[in-house]
C-alpha positions in Angstrom: -13.7 -22.2 -19.7 -16.8 -21.0 -21.6 -19.2 -22.3 -18.8 -17.3 -20.8 -16.1 -17.1 -17.4 -18.0 -20.9 -17.4 -18.6 -21.6 -18.4 -14.9 -19.5 -15.6 -13.7 -21.1 -13.2 -16.1 -24.6 -14.4 -14.9 -23.5 -14.0 -11.1 -22.2 -10.3 -12.1 -25.5 -9.3 -13.7 -27.6 -10.9 -11.0 -25.7 -9.2 -8.3 -25.8 -6.0 -10.3 -29.7 -6.3 -10.7 -30.3 -7.1 -7.2 -28.1 -4.5 -5.8 -29.7 -2.0 -8.1 -33.2 -3.0 -6.8 -32.0 -2.7 -3.2 -30.6 0.8 -4.0 -34.0 1.8 -5.4 -35.9 0.5 -2.4 -33.4 2.2 0.1 -33.8 5.4 -1.8 -37.8 5.1 -1.7 -37.7 4.2 1.8 -35.5 7.2 2.8 -37.6 9.6 0.8 -40.8 8.1 2.5 -39.1 8.6 6.1 -38.5 12.2 5.2 -42.1 12.8 4.3 -43.1 10.8 7.3 -41.1 12.9 9.5 -43.0 16.2 8.6 -46.4 14.3 9.0 -45.3 12.9 12.4 -44.6 16.6 13.4 -47.8 17.8 12.2 -50.1 15.1 13.7 -48.5 12.7 16.1 -45.9 14.7 18.1 -48.4 16.2 20.8 -49.3 12.8 22.0 -46.3 10.5 21.1 -43.6 13.4 21.9 -40.6 14.5 19.8 -38.4 11.3 20.7 -41.6 8.9 20.4 -41.5 8.4 24.2 -45.3 8.8 24.5 -46.9 9.9 27.7 -46.6 7.4 30.6 -49.9 5.5 31.2 -51.6 7.8 28.6 -50.3 7.4 25.2 -48.1 4.4 24.4 -44.3 4.9 23.0 -43.5 4.4 19.6 -39.7 4.4 20.6 -38.4 0.8 20.9 -42.0 -0.4 20.4 -42.6 -4.1 20.5 -46.3 -3.6 19.7 -45.2 -1.4 16.4 -42.9 -4.0 15.2 -44.8 -7.1 15.8 -48.2 -5.8 14.9 -47.6 -4.0 11.4 -51.1 -4.4 10.1 -52.9 -3.3 13.4 -50.6 -0.3 13.7 -51.3 0.8 10.0 -55.0 0.3 11.0 -54.7 2.3 14.0 -53.2 5.3 12.1 -55.6 5.0 9.3 -58.8 4.6 11.4 -58.0 5.6 14.8 -57.5 3.4 17.8 -59.3 2.7 21.0 -59.4 0.1 23.6 -56.5 -1.7 25.4 -53.2 -2.5 23.8 -49.9 -3.5 25.5 -46.9 -1.9 24.7 -43.6 -3.1 26.1 -45.4 -4.8 28.8 -47.6 -1.7 29.9 -51.2 -1.8 29.1 -52.7 1.4 27.6 -56.4 2.2 27.2 -56.9 5.4 25.5 -58.3 6.8 22.2 -56.5 8.0 19.1 -58.9 9.8 16.8 -58.5 9.2 13.1 -56.2 11.7 11.8 -57.7 11.8 8.2 -54.5 10.9 6.5 -54.3 9.5 3.0 -53.0 6.1 2.4 -49.7 7.4 1.1 -49.4 9.7 4.2 -50.1 6.6 6.6 -47.4 4.7 4.8 -44.9 7.6 5.0 -45.5 7.9 8.8 -45.4 4.3 9.3 -41.9 4.2 7.6 -40.8 7.0 9.8 -42.0 5.5 13.1 -40.7 2.1 12.0 -37.2 3.4 11.5 -36.6 5.7 14.4 -35.9 5.7 18.3 -34.5 2.1 18.1 -37.0 0.8 15.7 -35.7 -0.7 12.3 -37.6 -2.1 9.3 -36.2 -2.5 5.8 -39.5 -3.7 4.7 -41.1 -0.5 3.3 -44.8 0.1 3.9 -46.4 1.2 0.7 -49.5 3.1 -0.3 -50.8 0.0 -1.8 -50.5 -2.0 1.5 -52.2 0.7 3.4 -55.0 0.9 0.8 -55.7 -2.9 1.3 -56.3 -2.6 5.0 -59.7 -2.1 5.9 -61.5 -1.5 9.2 
């Protein structure tokens, strides 16, 4: 009886701690996405369009983007340092230039969280300022 009670108490405490951590991460991600929306509007919307659809054969889509979701580090690097040369998104080859936007590491993280969680993209794995700062050219 005593072992069962202790095991039950341990299980409840473990679930409570994990649930609290998940709730905190969800809150942090939501706040980051909100900030990222503003950054997207200020820096990205002219080329990638309001709904992330890009411009056919010129600027790749961010909406339902296989590249974005499979190439996290390269996507962060592109936002942080700019991007040029060929890349394939959803089976279409793009060869254009994206100038560096001059965003800080926390702004890069926020816009990555925004674009990774909109227009058919979904990532529960939050991009952090620390992760962005560790990415070098």
